[in-house]
mmCIF file of the C-alpha atoms, coordinates in Angstrom:
data_MODEL
# 
_entry.id   MODEL 
# 
loop_
_atom_site.group_PDB 
_atom_site.id 
_atom_site.type_symbol 
_atom_site.label_atom_id 
_atom_site.label_alt_id 
_atom_site.label_comp_id 
_atom_site.label_asym_id 
_atom_site.label_entity_id 
_atom_site.label_seq_id 
_atom_site.pdbx_PDB_ins_code 
_atom_site.Cartn_x 
_atom_site.Cartn_y 
_atom_site.Cartn_z 
_atom_site.occupancy 
_atom_site.B_iso_or_equiv 
_atom_site.pdbx_formal_charge 
_atom_site.auth_seq_id 
_atom_site.auth_comp_id 
_atom_site.auth_asym_id 
_atom_site.auth_atom_id 
_atom_site.pdbx_PDB_model_num 
ATOM 1   C CA . MET A 1 1   ? 0.000   0.000   0.004  1.00 0.00 ? 1   MET A CA 1 
ATOM 2   C CA . ALA A 1 2   ? 1.615   3.254   -1.152 1.00 0.00 ? 2   ALA A CA 1 
ATOM 3   C CA . LYS A 1 3   ? 1.455   6.165   1.228  1.00 0.00 ? 3   LYS A CA 1 
ATOM 4   C CA . ALA A 1 4   ? 0.254   9.546   0.048  1.00 0.00 ? 4   ALA A CA 1 
ATOM 5   C CA . ASP A 1 5   ? 2.526   12.561  0.166  1.00 0.00 ? 5   ASP A CA 1 
ATOM 6   C CA . TYR A 1 6   ? 1.536   14.839  3.037  1.00 0.00 ? 6   TYR A CA 1 
ATOM 7   C CA . PRO A 1 7   ? 3.199   18.142  3.878  1.00 0.00 ? 7   PRO A CA 1 
ATOM 8   C CA . PRO A 1 8   ? 5.914   17.438  6.468  1.00 0.00 ? 8   PRO A CA 1 
ATOM 9   C CA . ILE A 1 9   ? 5.611   18.454  10.116 1.00 0.00 ? 9   ILE A CA 1 
ATOM 10  C CA . PRO A 1 10  ? 7.671   21.634  10.704 1.00 0.00 ? 10  PRO A CA 1 
ATOM 11  C CA . GLU A 1 11  ? 10.850  21.046  12.700 1.00 0.00 ? 11  GLU A CA 1 
ATOM 12  C CA . SER A 1 12  ? 9.819   23.828  15.125 1.00 0.00 ? 12  SER A CA 1 
ATOM 13  C CA . ALA A 1 13  ? 6.768   21.747  16.156 1.00 0.00 ? 13  ALA A CA 1 
ATOM 14  C CA . ILE A 1 14  ? 8.809   18.615  16.973 1.00 0.00 ? 14  ILE A CA 1 
ATOM 15  C CA . VAL A 1 15  ? 9.514   18.607  20.686 1.00 0.00 ? 15  VAL A CA 1 
ATOM 16  C CA . GLU A 1 16  ? 11.381  15.347  21.040 1.00 0.00 ? 16  GLU A CA 1 
ATOM 17  C CA . GLU A 1 17  ? 12.391  12.320  19.016 1.00 0.00 ? 17  GLU A CA 1 
ATOM 18  C CA . LYS A 1 18  ? 13.837  9.458   20.979 1.00 0.00 ? 18  LYS A CA 1 
ATOM 19  C CA . PHE A 1 19  ? 14.571  5.844   20.260 1.00 0.00 ? 19  PHE A CA 1 
ATOM 20  C CA . LEU A 1 20  ? 13.398  2.971   22.424 1.00 0.00 ? 20  LEU A CA 1 
ATOM 21  C CA . ALA A 1 21  ? 13.961  -0.770  22.556 1.00 0.00 ? 21  ALA A CA 1 
ATOM 22  C CA . ALA A 1 22  ? 11.341  -2.216  20.244 1.00 0.00 ? 22  ALA A CA 1 
ATOM 23  C CA . THR A 1 23  ? 9.350   -5.419  20.091 1.00 0.00 ? 23  THR A CA 1 
ATOM 24  C CA . GLY A 1 24  ? 8.567   -7.175  16.846 1.00 0.00 ? 24  GLY A CA 1 
ATOM 25  C CA . PRO A 1 25  ? 10.753  -7.913  13.812 1.00 0.00 ? 25  PRO A CA 1 
ATOM 26  C CA . GLY A 1 26  ? 14.519  -7.871  14.135 1.00 0.00 ? 26  GLY A CA 1 
ATOM 27  C CA . GLY A 1 27  ? 15.555  -11.065 15.902 1.00 0.00 ? 27  GLY A CA 1 
ATOM 28  C CA . GLN A 1 28  ? 18.391  -10.643 18.414 1.00 0.00 ? 28  GLN A CA 1 
ATOM 29  C CA . ASN A 1 29  ? 18.935  -7.140  17.028 1.00 0.00 ? 29  ASN A CA 1 
ATOM 30  C CA . VAL A 1 30  ? 15.768  -6.047  18.876 1.00 0.00 ? 30  VAL A CA 1 
ATOM 31  C CA . ASN A 1 31  ? 17.354  -6.848  22.210 1.00 0.00 ? 31  ASN A CA 1 
ATOM 32  C CA . LYS A 1 32  ? 20.554  -4.910  21.459 1.00 0.00 ? 32  LYS A CA 1 
ATOM 33  C CA . VAL A 1 33  ? 19.523  -1.816  19.484 1.00 0.00 ? 33  VAL A CA 1 
ATOM 34  C CA . ALA A 1 34  ? 16.932  0.870   20.235 1.00 0.00 ? 34  ALA A CA 1 
ATOM 35  C CA . THR A 1 35  ? 15.076  0.975   16.907 1.00 0.00 ? 35  THR A CA 1 
ATOM 36  C CA . ALA A 1 36  ? 11.573  2.105   17.858 1.00 0.00 ? 36  ALA A CA 1 
ATOM 37  C CA . CYS A 1 37  ? 10.990  5.849   17.432 1.00 0.00 ? 37  CYS A CA 1 
ATOM 38  C CA . GLN A 1 38  ? 8.836   7.920   19.759 1.00 0.00 ? 38  GLN A CA 1 
ATOM 39  C CA . LEU A 1 39  ? 7.972   11.261  18.219 1.00 0.00 ? 39  LEU A CA 1 
ATOM 40  C CA . ARG A 1 40  ? 6.497   14.107  20.274 1.00 0.00 ? 40  ARG A CA 1 
ATOM 41  C CA . VAL A 1 41  ? 4.912   17.015  18.394 1.00 0.00 ? 41  VAL A CA 1 
ATOM 42  C CA . ASP A 1 42  ? 3.647   20.224  20.023 1.00 0.00 ? 42  ASP A CA 1 
ATOM 43  C CA . ALA A 1 43  ? 0.159   20.500  18.588 1.00 0.00 ? 43  ALA A CA 1 
ATOM 44  C CA . PHE A 1 44  ? -0.090  24.192  19.434 1.00 0.00 ? 44  PHE A CA 1 
ATOM 45  C CA . ARG A 1 45  ? 2.878   25.010  17.180 1.00 0.00 ? 45  ARG A CA 1 
ATOM 46  C CA . LEU A 1 46  ? 1.125   23.489  14.171 1.00 0.00 ? 46  LEU A CA 1 
ATOM 47  C CA . GLY A 1 47  ? -1.059  26.581  13.806 1.00 0.00 ? 47  GLY A CA 1 
ATOM 48  C CA . LEU A 1 48  ? -4.285  24.700  13.163 1.00 0.00 ? 48  LEU A CA 1 
ATOM 49  C CA . PRO A 1 49  ? -7.492  26.710  12.576 1.00 0.00 ? 49  PRO A CA 1 
ATOM 50  C CA . PRO A 1 50  ? -10.347 26.072  15.044 1.00 0.00 ? 50  PRO A CA 1 
ATOM 51  C CA . TYR A 1 51  ? -12.234 23.571  12.851 1.00 0.00 ? 51  TYR A CA 1 
ATOM 52  C CA . ALA A 1 52  ? -9.010  21.595  12.266 1.00 0.00 ? 52  ALA A CA 1 
ATOM 53  C CA . TRP A 1 53  ? -8.039  21.708  15.969 1.00 0.00 ? 53  TRP A CA 1 
ATOM 54  C CA . THR A 1 54  ? -11.369 20.150  16.946 1.00 0.00 ? 54  THR A CA 1 
ATOM 55  C CA . ARG A 1 55  ? -10.972 17.392  14.344 1.00 0.00 ? 55  ARG A CA 1 
ATOM 56  C CA . PHE A 1 56  ? -7.310  16.913  15.306 1.00 0.00 ? 56  PHE A CA 1 
ATOM 57  C CA . LYS A 1 57  ? -8.303  16.225  18.933 1.00 0.00 ? 57  LYS A CA 1 
ATOM 58  C CA . GLU A 1 58  ? -10.888 13.672  17.777 1.00 0.00 ? 58  GLU A CA 1 
ATOM 59  C CA . LEU A 1 59  ? -8.459  11.889  15.442 1.00 0.00 ? 59  LEU A CA 1 
ATOM 60  C CA . ALA A 1 60  ? -5.534  11.915  17.899 1.00 0.00 ? 60  ALA A CA 1 
ATOM 61  C CA . GLY A 1 61  ? -7.584  10.523  20.780 1.00 0.00 ? 61  GLY A CA 1 
ATOM 62  C CA . SER A 1 62  ? -5.373  9.091   23.511 1.00 0.00 ? 62  SER A CA 1 
ATOM 63  C CA . ARG A 1 63  ? -2.217  9.972   21.555 1.00 0.00 ? 63  ARG A CA 1 
ATOM 64  C CA . LEU A 1 64  ? -2.741  13.631  22.551 1.00 0.00 ? 64  LEU A CA 1 
ATOM 65  C CA . THR A 1 65  ? -1.458  14.478  26.035 1.00 0.00 ? 65  THR A CA 1 
ATOM 66  C CA . ALA A 1 66  ? -2.930  17.002  28.444 1.00 0.00 ? 66  ALA A CA 1 
ATOM 67  C CA . ALA A 1 67  ? 0.013   19.311  27.629 1.00 0.00 ? 67  ALA A CA 1 
ATOM 68  C CA . GLY A 1 68  ? -1.026  19.322  23.960 1.00 0.00 ? 68  GLY A CA 1 
ATOM 69  C CA . GLU A 1 69  ? 1.673   16.982  22.666 1.00 0.00 ? 69  GLU A CA 1 
ATOM 70  C CA . LEU A 1 70  ? 0.963   14.366  20.040 1.00 0.00 ? 70  LEU A CA 1 
ATOM 71  C CA . VAL A 1 71  ? 2.872   11.163  20.869 1.00 0.00 ? 71  VAL A CA 1 
ATOM 72  C CA . ILE A 1 72  ? 3.473   8.674   18.054 1.00 0.00 ? 72  ILE A CA 1 
ATOM 73  C CA . THR A 1 73  ? 5.474   5.491   18.530 1.00 0.00 ? 73  THR A CA 1 
ATOM 74  C CA . ALA A 1 74  ? 6.701   3.706   15.393 1.00 0.00 ? 74  ALA A CA 1 
ATOM 75  C CA . ARG A 1 75  ? 8.154   0.209   15.738 1.00 0.00 ? 75  ARG A CA 1 
ATOM 76  C CA . ASN A 1 76  ? 7.125   -1.541  12.532 1.00 0.00 ? 76  ASN A CA 1 
ATOM 77  C CA . TYR A 1 77  ? 10.560  -1.585  10.933 1.00 0.00 ? 77  TYR A CA 1 
ATOM 78  C CA . ARG A 1 78  ? 13.986  -2.953  11.795 1.00 0.00 ? 78  ARG A CA 1 
ATOM 79  C CA . THR A 1 79  ? 15.918  0.323   11.472 1.00 0.00 ? 79  THR A CA 1 
ATOM 80  C CA . GLN A 1 80  ? 15.825  3.640   13.276 1.00 0.00 ? 80  GLN A CA 1 
ATOM 81  C CA . GLU A 1 81  ? 15.659  5.560   9.994  1.00 0.00 ? 81  GLU A CA 1 
ATOM 82  C CA . ALA A 1 82  ? 12.640  3.638   8.716  1.00 0.00 ? 82  ALA A CA 1 
ATOM 83  C CA . ASN A 1 83  ? 10.798  4.011   12.051 1.00 0.00 ? 83  ASN A CA 1 
ATOM 84  C CA . ARG A 1 84  ? 11.654  7.715   12.193 1.00 0.00 ? 84  ARG A CA 1 
ATOM 85  C CA . ALA A 1 85  ? 10.248  8.224   8.680  1.00 0.00 ? 85  ALA A CA 1 
ATOM 86  C CA . ASP A 1 86  ? 7.142   6.192   9.577  1.00 0.00 ? 86  ASP A CA 1 
ATOM 87  C CA . ALA A 1 87  ? 6.480   8.248   12.717 1.00 0.00 ? 87  ALA A CA 1 
ATOM 88  C CA . ARG A 1 88  ? 6.843   11.538  10.840 1.00 0.00 ? 88  ARG A CA 1 
ATOM 89  C CA . GLU A 1 89  ? 4.645   10.278  7.995  1.00 0.00 ? 89  GLU A CA 1 
ATOM 90  C CA . ARG A 1 90  ? 1.911   9.200   10.426 1.00 0.00 ? 90  ARG A CA 1 
ATOM 91  C CA . ALA A 1 91  ? 2.006   12.560  12.226 1.00 0.00 ? 91  ALA A CA 1 
ATOM 92  C CA . ALA A 1 92  ? 1.822   14.424  8.906  1.00 0.00 ? 92  ALA A CA 1 
ATOM 93  C CA . GLU A 1 93  ? -1.089  12.231  7.796  1.00 0.00 ? 93  GLU A CA 1 
ATOM 94  C CA . LEU A 1 94  ? -2.981  12.954  11.007 1.00 0.00 ? 94  LEU A CA 1 
ATOM 95  C CA . VAL A 1 95  ? -2.510  16.727  10.612 1.00 0.00 ? 95  VAL A CA 1 
ATOM 96  C CA . ALA A 1 96  ? -3.527  16.594  6.926  1.00 0.00 ? 96  ALA A CA 1 
ATOM 97  C CA . LYS A 1 97  ? -6.714  14.661  7.784  1.00 0.00 ? 97  LYS A CA 1 
ATOM 98  C CA . ALA A 1 98  ? -7.536  17.177  10.491 1.00 0.00 ? 98  ALA A CA 1 
ATOM 99  C CA . ARG A 1 99  ? -7.239  20.026  7.979  1.00 0.00 ? 99  ARG A CA 1 
ATOM 100 C CA . GLU A 1 100 ? -9.757  18.458  5.578  1.00 0.00 ? 100 GLU A CA 1 
ATOM 101 C CA . ARG A 1 101 ? -13.088 20.177  5.876  1.00 0.00 ? 101 ARG A CA 1 
ATOM 102 C CA . GLN A 1 102 ? -16.110 18.012  6.509  1.00 0.00 ? 102 GLN A CA 1 
ATOM 103 C CA . ALA A 1 103 ? -19.025 18.424  4.087  1.00 0.00 ? 103 ALA A CA 1 
ATOM 104 C CA . LYS A 1 104 ? -21.949 20.252  5.678  1.00 0.00 ? 104 LYS A CA 1 
ATOM 105 C CA . ARG A 1 105 ? -25.089 18.180  5.992  1.00 0.00 ? 105 ARG A CA 1 
ATOM 106 C CA . VAL A 1 106 ? -28.024 19.607  4.054  1.00 0.00 ? 106 VAL A CA 1 
ATOM 107 C CA . LYS A 1 107 ? -31.324 19.055  5.826  1.00 0.00 ? 107 LYS A CA 1 
ATOM 108 C CA . THR A 1 108 ? -34.030 17.564  3.608  1.00 0.00 ? 108 THR A CA 1 
ATOM 109 C CA . LYS A 1 109 ? -37.760 17.048  4.083  1.00 0.00 ? 109 LYS A CA 1 
ATOM 110 C CA . PRO A 1 110 ? -39.783 14.090  2.867  1.00 0.00 ? 110 PRO A CA 1 
ATOM 111 C CA . SER A 1 111 ? -41.984 14.887  -0.124 1.00 0.00 ? 111 SER A CA 1 
ATOM 112 C CA . ARG A 1 112 ? -45.766 15.109  0.125  1.00 0.00 ? 112 ARG A CA 1 
ATOM 113 C CA . ALA A 1 113 ? -46.074 11.818  -1.813 1.00 0.00 ? 113 ALA A CA 1 
ATOM 114 C CA . ALA A 1 114 ? -43.641 10.091  0.592  1.00 0.00 ? 114 ALA A CA 1 
ATOM 115 C CA . LYS A 1 115 ? -45.690 11.287  3.561  1.00 0.00 ? 115 LYS A CA 1 
ATOM 116 C CA . ALA A 1 116 ? -48.891 10.016  1.926  1.00 0.00 ? 116 ALA A CA 1 
ATOM 117 C CA . ARG A 1 117 ? -47.309 6.597   1.214  1.00 0.00 ? 117 ARG A CA 1 
ATOM 118 C CA . ARG A 1 118 ? -46.166 6.328   4.829  1.00 0.00 ? 118 ARG A CA 1 
ATOM 119 C CA . LEU A 1 119 ? -49.662 7.138   6.146  1.00 0.00 ? 119 LEU A CA 1 
ATOM 120 C CA . ASP A 1 120 ? -51.252 4.659   3.689  1.00 0.00 ? 120 ASP A CA 1 
ATOM 121 C CA . THR A 1 121 ? -49.000 1.852   4.892  1.00 0.00 ? 121 THR A CA 1 
ATOM 122 C CA . LYS A 1 122 ? -49.704 2.789   8.491  1.00 0.00 ? 122 LYS A CA 1 
ATOM 123 C CA . SER A 1 123 ? -53.450 2.614   7.957  1.00 0.00 ? 123 SER A CA 1 
ATOM 124 C CA . ALA A 1 124 ? -53.147 -0.688  6.067  1.00 0.00 ? 124 ALA A CA 1 
ATOM 125 C CA . ARG A 1 125 ? -51.108 -2.156  8.909  1.00 0.00 ? 125 ARG A CA 1 
ATOM 126 C CA . SER A 1 126 ? -53.660 -0.826  11.401 1.00 0.00 ? 126 SER A CA 1 
ATOM 127 C CA . ALA A 1 127 ? -56.482 -2.574  9.524  1.00 0.00 ? 127 ALA A CA 1 
ATOM 128 C CA . VAL A 1 128 ? -54.558 -5.869  9.628  1.00 0.00 ? 128 VAL A CA 1 
ATOM 129 C CA . LYS A 1 129 ? -54.091 -5.547  13.381 1.00 0.00 ? 129 LYS A CA 1 
ATOM 130 C CA . LYS A 1 130 ? -57.761 -4.637  13.943 1.00 0.00 ? 130 LYS A CA 1 
ATOM 131 C CA . GLY A 1 131 ? -58.708 -7.847  12.149 1.00 0.00 ? 131 GLY A CA 1 
ATOM 132 C CA . ARG A 1 132 ? -56.890 -9.855  14.816 1.00 0.00 ? 132 ARG A CA 1 
ATOM 133 C CA . GLY A 1 133 ? -59.366 -8.924  17.541 1.00 0.00 ? 133 GLY A CA 1 
ATOM 134 C CA . LYS A 1 134 ? -61.615 -11.404 19.313 1.00 0.00 ? 134 LYS A CA 1 
ATOM 135 C CA . VAL A 1 135 ? -64.282 -12.855 17.043 1.00 0.00 ? 135 VAL A CA 1 
ATOM 136 C CA . SER A 1 136 ? -67.864 -12.321 18.228 1.00 0.00 ? 136 SER A CA 1 
ATOM 137 C CA . PHE A 1 137 ? -70.700 -14.486 16.886 1.00 0.00 ? 137 PHE A CA 1 
ATOM 138 C CA . ASP A 1 138 ? -73.497 -11.897 17.215 1.00 0.00 ? 138 ASP A CA 1 
# 
């Protein structure tokens, strides 16, 4: 699956980038080398407009700290460079998705014919149910 090109996160917004011991692919290398990348981005330095900030908070979820830092941990690859690129790509993708404007919902009303059809089916159903009453032999 090819990744789309998103505008990169500005360097001024990146608070910290550290490498941790990873789990997953790498064999014995995993135990010796810190290949997983933890990227911390200051969300306030991204300069998001209000609509994008609201969406950003929804998309980030638990990855957004109380201090307003986005924390992304990448550990899918065997090398630091690949995990660093993956973390930055995922952060850029999140910001790009937050900047996309949602389409406004246009309210619609049912037509007069649709209302009439609904009432006709209701009355037909009502007649069926009335026919289920107790039978009287008067």
